[in-house]
N, C-alpha and C positions, 0 to 999 in steps of 0.2 A: 701731511697729517690730514689737511681738508679733504683728499682723494679717498683715504682711510674711511673718514666719516661718513663720507656720501655712499662708500661702498655699503659700509654695514647697515646705514637708512635704507636703504634699496633692498637689501637681502632681507631685514626684518618686515618692511613692507610686502615686499614679496610672498614671503613666508604667511604673514597674517591672510593676506588676499585670496593664497591657495588655498588656506582653511578654511574660510568662511564659503567659498564657491564649493567645495566639497563637502557640503552638509550631508550627512547620511541620515534618512529617513526611518523612523522605527517601521520595520516590516511585520511587525506581529500584531495580529488584530484581537480586540478583545470581545468576547459574546456573553450577554449576560443569560444566565441558565436559569431555570425554576428552582424552587426549594425543594429540597429532598426532606423526606418525613423518614426517621428512622425509628423502628417499632421492636420490640422486643417481648417476648412471651414466657413468662416465668413458671414452672410446673407447681400446681398445688395439690391438695388431697383429691380434688374433685376432677382433676384431668385426665382424659382417657389415655394417659401415657403411663408406661410403666417406670418408675424412680423410686430412689431413696432417698431422704433427707436424714443427712448424718448429723449429728447435735455434737457439740465441743465435748459434752460429758462423754458421750459414748467413744469418741477418740481417746481421751484423756484416760480411761481405764484400761485401754490397750496400748497406749504409747510407751514403747520401750526406746524411744530413740530413734525408731524404724523408718524410713521413708514413707509418704503417705499412700502410695499402692498397697503397701504391707499392711497398712494401719485399715485400709478398705478391703481387704483379702476375705471378710468376713460376710460379706454382703452378696446375696444371690447373684449368682453366673459371673463372680468376678474372680479371674486368676490373674495372680502378679508371678512377675520373674525377677529374678536378681543375679547379675553376674558372678558376685562373690559368694553368693547364698546366705547370705546374713540379712538381707534387706536394706542395707545400707548402701549408697552409691549408685551405680546405673541398675535402676530397677526398673519396671515395664508394668503395665496394667492392659487388661484385656478384657472388655465385657461382653459377654454371650459369643465370644469367639472373635470379634471384631479388633483388630489390631489398635494400638495405641495410636497410630497416625490417623485413625478414621474415628476416635472416639473423640467427643467433644468435651473438655475439662474446663471448668469456670471455676474461682476461688472467690468467692465473695460477690460473683456475678461478673468477674474480671476474668475474660479469657485468658488461658496460661498455654495454649497450644503454639508452638513455633509458627511464624508466620510463613515461612518458607516451606518446611518439611511437614508441617501439621503435626509433628510428633510432639509428645511432651518428654522434657529432660529434665525428671526430678532431681539428679543430681545439682542443679543449679540452684533450688528453692532452700532457701534458708531459713 
């Protein structure tokens, strides 16, 4: 019994000693970066950019429960598509012939385009 106790004590001491000698140092280094300034430009009436600001009232007049691209179809140079033909589901929007994945869409200033494909999937909008 005494020999068993000594054996267990020796194993525990060896294990603890081995763990202390094999300390792994952190190989990642940190770098302090300069600050980043994020700026945004919003188009207003005096901007030299062609744009259309659509009010809530204008959309409410045309809203028959269809997707947003169909509601914006009356704007200049806007063409919309719909897989089912009813304007509900998988709809798309093209502005001046540019595909939907190349058209930046923001809703209340928040980007709506998909981060990976840059497309706009209106079927997901509730």
